[in-house]
C-alpha beads as a LAMMPS data file, in Angstrom:
LAMMPS data file: protein, C-alpha beads

255 atoms
254 bonds

1 atom types
1 bond types

-500.0 500.0 xlo xhi
-500.0 500.0 ylo yhi
-500.0 500.0 zlo zhi

Masses

1 110.0

Atoms # bond

1 1 1 -54.307 -448.186 -417.565
2 1 1 -55.285 -447.368 -413.921
3 1 1 -57.936 -449.571 -412.202
4 1 1 -60.930 -447.740 -411.086
5 1 1 -63.606 -449.319 -408.800
6 1 1 -67.130 -447.539 -408.883
7 1 1 -69.968 -448.202 -406.606
8 1 1 -73.358 -446.863 -407.812
9 1 1 -76.982 -447.617 -407.499
10 1 1 -77.810 -450.157 -410.209
11 1 1 -80.813 -447.993 -411.284
12 1 1 -78.931 -444.822 -411.593
13 1 1 -79.008 -442.989 -414.870
14 1 1 -75.528 -441.797 -416.231
15 1 1 -76.748 -438.359 -417.028
16 1 1 -73.870 -436.429 -415.145
17 1 1 -76.228 -435.497 -412.230
18 1 1 -74.729 -437.437 -409.391
19 1 1 -72.686 -436.504 -406.505
20 1 1 -69.221 -438.278 -406.885
21 1 1 -66.760 -439.162 -404.246
22 1 1 -63.255 -440.273 -405.434
23 1 1 -60.867 -441.711 -403.076
24 1 1 -57.029 -442.434 -403.640
25 1 1 -54.095 -443.599 -401.552
26 1 1 -51.190 -444.972 -403.738
27 1 1 -48.496 -445.826 -401.248
28 1 1 -46.795 -448.649 -399.306
29 1 1 -48.335 -451.344 -401.711
30 1 1 -51.669 -450.892 -399.835
31 1 1 -54.757 -451.637 -401.850
32 1 1 -58.312 -450.227 -400.908
33 1 1 -60.339 -453.228 -401.906
34 1 1 -64.086 -453.069 -402.600
35 1 1 -65.947 -453.964 -399.427
36 1 1 -69.325 -453.498 -397.786
37 1 1 -69.271 -450.345 -395.704
38 1 1 -72.655 -449.270 -394.144
39 1 1 -71.645 -445.617 -393.991
40 1 1 -71.441 -445.586 -397.795
41 1 1 -75.072 -446.296 -397.976
42 1 1 -75.668 -442.861 -396.687
43 1 1 -73.682 -441.453 -399.674
44 1 1 -75.585 -443.683 -402.135
45 1 1 -79.058 -442.670 -400.672
46 1 1 -78.061 -439.146 -401.431
47 1 1 -77.756 -439.890 -405.148
48 1 1 -74.065 -440.395 -404.719
49 1 1 -71.269 -442.381 -406.603
50 1 1 -68.359 -443.699 -404.567
51 1 1 -65.271 -444.534 -406.614
52 1 1 -61.591 -445.634 -405.649
53 1 1 -58.551 -444.896 -407.949
54 1 1 -56.007 -447.777 -407.485
55 1 1 -53.110 -445.624 -408.421
56 1 1 -49.346 -446.604 -408.712
57 1 1 -47.782 -446.841 -405.367
58 1 1 -50.527 -449.136 -404.181
59 1 1 -50.707 -452.891 -404.396
60 1 1 -53.383 -453.426 -407.094
61 1 1 -50.814 -455.301 -409.498
62 1 1 -48.353 -456.522 -406.871
63 1 1 -44.961 -455.252 -405.828
64 1 1 -44.231 -453.813 -409.288
65 1 1 -47.118 -451.535 -409.072
66 1 1 -45.988 -450.359 -405.579
67 1 1 -42.441 -449.623 -406.815
68 1 1 -43.900 -447.645 -409.711
69 1 1 -44.994 -445.063 -407.151
70 1 1 -41.968 -444.748 -404.898
71 1 1 -39.575 -441.749 -404.288
72 1 1 -38.957 -440.389 -407.749
73 1 1 -42.068 -442.031 -409.301
74 1 1 -44.169 -441.296 -406.190
75 1 1 -46.090 -438.222 -407.492
76 1 1 -48.665 -439.948 -409.678
77 1 1 -51.279 -437.281 -409.445
78 1 1 -52.115 -437.972 -413.053
79 1 1 -53.543 -441.509 -412.095
80 1 1 -55.912 -439.797 -409.769
81 1 1 -56.880 -437.022 -412.226
82 1 1 -57.338 -439.624 -414.985
83 1 1 -59.832 -441.465 -412.794
84 1 1 -61.707 -438.341 -412.081
85 1 1 -61.860 -437.336 -415.661
86 1 1 -63.300 -440.809 -416.327
87 1 1 -66.066 -440.290 -414.090
88 1 1 -66.860 -436.916 -415.957
89 1 1 -66.337 -438.261 -419.331
90 1 1 -68.796 -441.336 -418.638
91 1 1 -71.475 -439.107 -417.052
92 1 1 -71.383 -440.340 -413.597
93 1 1 -71.132 -436.713 -412.360
94 1 1 -70.274 -433.169 -413.572
95 1 1 -67.449 -430.723 -412.288
96 1 1 -69.798 -429.028 -409.965
97 1 1 -70.603 -432.277 -408.151
98 1 1 -67.182 -434.039 -408.073
99 1 1 -65.260 -434.372 -404.776
100 1 1 -61.952 -436.158 -403.997
101 1 1 -60.464 -437.386 -400.963
102 1 1 -57.149 -438.755 -399.537
103 1 1 -55.979 -439.961 -396.206
104 1 1 -52.588 -440.239 -394.753
105 1 1 -50.249 -440.846 -397.713
106 1 1 -53.245 -440.147 -399.828
107 1 1 -52.791 -436.587 -398.889
108 1 1 -50.079 -436.535 -401.680
109 1 1 -52.498 -437.247 -404.621
110 1 1 -55.398 -435.051 -403.252
111 1 1 -53.174 -432.293 -402.261
112 1 1 -51.358 -432.374 -405.589
113 1 1 -54.722 -432.521 -407.383
114 1 1 -55.951 -429.382 -405.423
115 1 1 -52.890 -427.377 -406.240
116 1 1 -52.078 -428.658 -409.799
117 1 1 -55.826 -429.017 -411.075
118 1 1 -57.712 -426.468 -408.917
119 1 1 -60.908 -426.435 -411.088
120 1 1 -61.206 -430.236 -411.418
121 1 1 -62.838 -430.828 -408.141
122 1 1 -65.555 -428.803 -406.605
123 1 1 -64.588 -430.065 -403.092
124 1 1 -61.972 -432.026 -401.324
125 1 1 -61.245 -433.865 -398.122
126 1 1 -57.678 -434.054 -396.778
127 1 1 -57.686 -436.286 -393.852
128 1 1 -54.520 -436.288 -391.825
129 1 1 -52.763 -436.137 -395.144
130 1 1 -49.086 -435.732 -396.119
131 1 1 -48.978 -432.320 -397.775
132 1 1 -45.681 -430.914 -396.739
133 1 1 -43.324 -433.721 -397.952
134 1 1 -40.198 -431.548 -397.817
135 1 1 -40.441 -431.302 -394.113
136 1 1 -42.064 -434.706 -393.286
137 1 1 -38.733 -436.576 -392.442
138 1 1 -38.176 -433.912 -389.687
139 1 1 -41.457 -434.763 -387.931
140 1 1 -41.569 -437.393 -385.039
141 1 1 -42.977 -440.160 -387.278
142 1 1 -41.241 -438.939 -390.567
143 1 1 -38.001 -441.018 -390.754
144 1 1 -40.031 -444.209 -391.197
145 1 1 -41.343 -442.710 -394.472
146 1 1 -37.854 -442.134 -396.047
147 1 1 -37.833 -445.382 -397.978
148 1 1 -41.188 -444.695 -399.526
149 1 1 -40.997 -440.892 -400.173
150 1 1 -37.336 -440.143 -400.119
151 1 1 -35.006 -437.756 -398.246
152 1 1 -33.996 -434.034 -398.737
153 1 1 -30.442 -435.188 -397.953
154 1 1 -29.678 -436.125 -401.658
155 1 1 -30.629 -434.355 -404.947
156 1 1 -32.892 -437.146 -406.245
157 1 1 -34.785 -437.321 -403.041
158 1 1 -35.227 -433.511 -402.670
159 1 1 -36.526 -433.215 -406.190
160 1 1 -39.023 -435.916 -405.584
161 1 1 -40.140 -434.498 -402.357
162 1 1 -40.432 -430.954 -403.891
163 1 1 -42.715 -432.386 -406.684
164 1 1 -45.162 -434.111 -404.363
165 1 1 -45.271 -431.290 -401.779
166 1 1 -48.597 -429.682 -402.131
167 1 1 -47.889 -426.900 -399.688
168 1 1 -44.872 -425.644 -401.749
169 1 1 -47.023 -425.412 -404.807
170 1 1 -49.996 -423.161 -403.654
171 1 1 -50.215 -420.115 -405.751
172 1 1 -51.691 -416.833 -404.639
173 1 1 -54.958 -415.630 -406.365
174 1 1 -55.973 -419.092 -407.525
175 1 1 -59.633 -420.310 -407.614
176 1 1 -59.161 -423.311 -405.320
177 1 1 -62.019 -425.806 -404.521
178 1 1 -63.703 -425.970 -401.092
179 1 1 -61.507 -428.106 -398.886
180 1 1 -61.944 -429.540 -395.452
181 1 1 -58.731 -430.634 -393.708
182 1 1 -58.967 -433.091 -390.776
183 1 1 -56.389 -433.096 -387.924
184 1 1 -56.060 -435.102 -384.851
185 1 1 -53.801 -433.573 -382.323
186 1 1 -52.627 -437.071 -381.250
187 1 1 -51.553 -438.141 -384.630
188 1 1 -48.152 -439.964 -384.414
189 1 1 -47.786 -440.374 -388.219
190 1 1 -48.317 -436.867 -389.722
191 1 1 -47.539 -433.887 -387.665
192 1 1 -50.821 -431.898 -386.985
193 1 1 -48.762 -428.581 -387.821
194 1 1 -48.380 -430.070 -391.492
195 1 1 -52.160 -429.886 -392.071
196 1 1 -52.466 -426.592 -390.306
197 1 1 -49.920 -425.019 -392.465
198 1 1 -51.568 -426.266 -395.631
199 1 1 -55.013 -424.911 -394.454
200 1 1 -53.573 -421.459 -393.557
201 1 1 -51.771 -421.340 -396.941
202 1 1 -54.766 -422.132 -398.934
203 1 1 -56.959 -419.777 -396.857
204 1 1 -54.508 -416.883 -397.707
205 1 1 -54.159 -417.844 -401.347
206 1 1 -57.613 -418.806 -402.660
207 1 1 -59.845 -416.246 -404.437
208 1 1 -62.740 -418.573 -405.202
209 1 1 -64.645 -417.766 -402.060
210 1 1 -65.164 -421.311 -401.228
211 1 1 -64.297 -422.364 -397.621
212 1 1 -61.094 -423.880 -396.583
213 1 1 -61.801 -425.466 -393.248
214 1 1 -59.441 -426.964 -390.677
215 1 1 -61.346 -429.617 -388.461
216 1 1 -59.294 -430.304 -385.306
217 1 1 -59.961 -432.992 -382.860
218 1 1 -58.036 -432.902 -379.548
219 1 1 -58.442 -436.561 -378.800
220 1 1 -58.185 -438.156 -382.217
221 1 1 -55.045 -439.819 -383.702
222 1 1 -54.240 -440.667 -387.259
223 1 1 -57.398 -441.038 -389.420
224 1 1 -59.816 -443.468 -387.908
225 1 1 -57.022 -445.721 -386.491
226 1 1 -57.810 -446.018 -382.779
227 1 1 -60.786 -443.770 -382.987
228 1 1 -63.869 -444.492 -381.036
229 1 1 -67.150 -445.494 -382.713
230 1 1 -68.521 -441.991 -381.842
231 1 1 -65.391 -440.347 -383.177
232 1 1 -65.691 -442.162 -386.406
233 1 1 -69.281 -441.389 -386.761
234 1 1 -68.657 -437.731 -386.100
235 1 1 -65.851 -437.609 -388.716
236 1 1 -67.871 -439.288 -391.352
237 1 1 -70.877 -437.016 -390.637
238 1 1 -68.780 -433.855 -391.017
239 1 1 -67.284 -435.179 -394.168
240 1 1 -70.515 -436.049 -395.854
241 1 1 -72.229 -432.915 -394.702
242 1 1 -69.310 -430.689 -395.875
243 1 1 -69.279 -432.533 -399.330
244 1 1 -73.083 -432.351 -399.726
245 1 1 -73.236 -428.658 -398.706
246 1 1 -70.563 -427.851 -401.280
247 1 1 -71.743 -430.039 -404.059
248 1 1 -75.149 -428.479 -403.914
249 1 1 -77.662 -430.794 -402.117
250 1 1 -80.510 -428.509 -401.210
251 1 1 -80.882 -430.297 -397.860
252 1 1 -77.402 -429.159 -396.936
253 1 1 -77.765 -425.616 -398.048
254 1 1 -76.339 -422.974 -395.616
255 1 1 -78.861 -420.957 -393.908

Bonds

1 1 1 2
2 1 2 3
3 1 3 4
4 1 4 5
5 1 5 6
6 1 6 7
7 1 7 8
8 1 8 9
9 1 9 10
10 1 10 11
11 1 11 12
12 1 12 13
13 1 13 14
14 1 14 15
15 1 15 16
16 1 16 17
17 1 17 18
18 1 18 19
19 1 19 20
20 1 20 21
21 1 21 22
22 1 22 23
23 1 23 24
24 1 24 25
25 1 25 26
26 1 26 27
27 1 27 28
28 1 28 29
29 1 29 30
30 1 30 31
31 1 31 32
32 1 32 33
33 1 33 34
34 1 34 35
35 1 35 36
36 1 36 37
37 1 37 38
38 1 38 39
39 1 39 40
40 1 40 41
41 1 41 42
42 1 42 43
43 1 43 44
44 1 44 45
45 1 45 46
46 1 46 47
47 1 47 48
48 1 48 49
49 1 49 50
50 1 50 51
51 1 51 52
52 1 52 53
53 1 53 54
54 1 54 55
55 1 55 56
56 1 56 57
57 1 57 58
58 1 58 59
59 1 59 60
60 1 60 61
61 1 61 62
62 1 62 63
63 1 63 64
64 1 64 65
65 1 65 66
66 1 66 67
67 1 67 68
68 1 68 69
69 1 69 70
70 1 70 71
71 1 71 72
72 1 72 73
73 1 73 74
74 1 74 75
75 1 75 76
76 1 76 77
77 1 77 78
78 1 78 79
79 1 79 80
80 1 80 81
81 1 81 82
82 1 82 83
83 1 83 84
84 1 84 85
85 1 85 86
86 1 86 87
87 1 87 88
88 1 88 89
89 1 89 90
90 1 90 91
91 1 91 92
92 1 92 93
93 1 93 94
94 1 94 95
95 1 95 96
96 1 96 97
97 1 97 98
98 1 98 99
99 1 99 100
100 1 100 101
101 1 101 102
102 1 102 103
103 1 103 104
104 1 104 105
105 1 105 106
106 1 106 107
107 1 107 108
108 1 108 109
109 1 109 110
110 1 110 111
111 1 111 112
112 1 112 113
113 1 113 114
114 1 114 115
115 1 115 116
116 1 116 117
117 1 117 118
118 1 118 119
119 1 119 120
120 1 120 121
121 1 121 122
122 1 122 123
123 1 123 124
124 1 124 125
125 1 125 126
126 1 126 127
127 1 127 128
128 1 128 129
129 1 129 130
130 1 130 131
131 1 131 132
132 1 132 133
133 1 133 134
134 1 134 135
135 1 135 136
136 1 136 137
137 1 137 138
138 1 138 139
139 1 139 140
140 1 140 141
141 1 141 142
142 1 142 143
143 1 143 144
144 1 144 145
145 1 145 146
146 1 146 147
147 1 147 148
148 1 148 149
149 1 149 150
150 1 150 151
151 1 151 152
152 1 152 153
153 1 153 154
154 1 154 155
155 1 155 156
156 1 156 157
157 1 157 158
158 1 158 159
159 1 159 160
160 1 160 161
161 1 161 162
162 1 162 163
163 1 163 164
164 1 164 165
165 1 165 166
166 1 166 167
167 1 167 168
168 1 168 169
169 1 169 170
170 1 170 171
171 1 171 172
172 1 172 173
173 1 173 174
174 1 174 175
175 1 175 176
176 1 176 177
177 1 177 178
178 1 178 179
179 1 179 180
180 1 180 181
181 1 181 182
182 1 182 183
183 1 183 184
184 1 184 185
185 1 185 186
186 1 186 187
187 1 187 188
188 1 188 189
189 1 189 190
190 1 190 191
191 1 191 192
192 1 192 193
193 1 193 194
194 1 194 195
195 1 195 196
196 1 196 197
197 1 197 198
198 1 198 199
199 1 199 200
200 1 200 201
201 1 201 202
202 1 202 203
203 1 203 204
204 1 204 205
205 1 205 206
206 1 206 207
207 1 207 208
208 1 208 209
209 1 209 210
210 1 210 211
211 1 211 212
212 1 212 213
213 1 213 214
214 1 214 215
215 1 215 216
216 1 216 217
217 1 217 218
218 1 218 219
219 1 219 220
220 1 220 221
221 1 221 222
222 1 222 223
223 1 223 224
224 1 224 225
225 1 225 226
226 1 226 227
227 1 227 228
228 1 228 229
229 1 229 230
230 1 230 231
231 1 231 232
232 1 232 233
233 1 233 234
234 1 234 235
235 1 235 236
236 1 236 237
237 1 237 238
238 1 238 239
239 1 239 240
240 1 240 241
241 1 241 242
242 1 242 243
243 1 243 244
244 1 244 245
245 1 245 246
246 1 246 247
247 1 247 248
248 1 248 249
249 1 249 250
250 1 250 251
251 1 251 252
252 1 252 253
253 1 253 254
254 1 254 255
């Protein structure tokens, strides 16, 4: 059983009509704990549901839960997918209004969800995400990730990295969801080229007609780490605008 935190207006009817935003990370024993975030109020005010999948690799159940998602067991996209399907089965949302997001190491679950289950999400956010695992250890910040992800220098590590590499599993002619990929050119942890490659590959492969956007900042680093207040606000604004546009909010319809 995978823990799932859900934030929703207490008066909301579970009729499948809500915009849903599912986030997952699943690495380094880190846990996204439920906390108050004023930016989430904007999402809730737009009839939204916010949920966090506490997948293996994180720390929800301690170190054993972390080690259940390392190297050969890292690729637990099924945890993330199971949480998404729970939201659908319990009528929080419907497939046309479901979005997924992953940041940094969370790029593994959202990237793999995009390529392995392209019809599950209507839209996705990949924020400075690890999406080309086979090449990550050759990036400036890559060697530090070897204990968590593995190395291509041995067979077990190579197979694990290949399995979690979203870029390597993009298939031409597939109906991929709408995707916005965020890149900070000063990112010391995940090379900007990694996200740019993933965006270009999806753009070339998709036949859904939905946008694959690459959002590039010349001043930002890794996610919101070290970002100014205005940079953080700009990123959140762009993310919510993109999702509400793609999930069908009339106020965000393209003109």
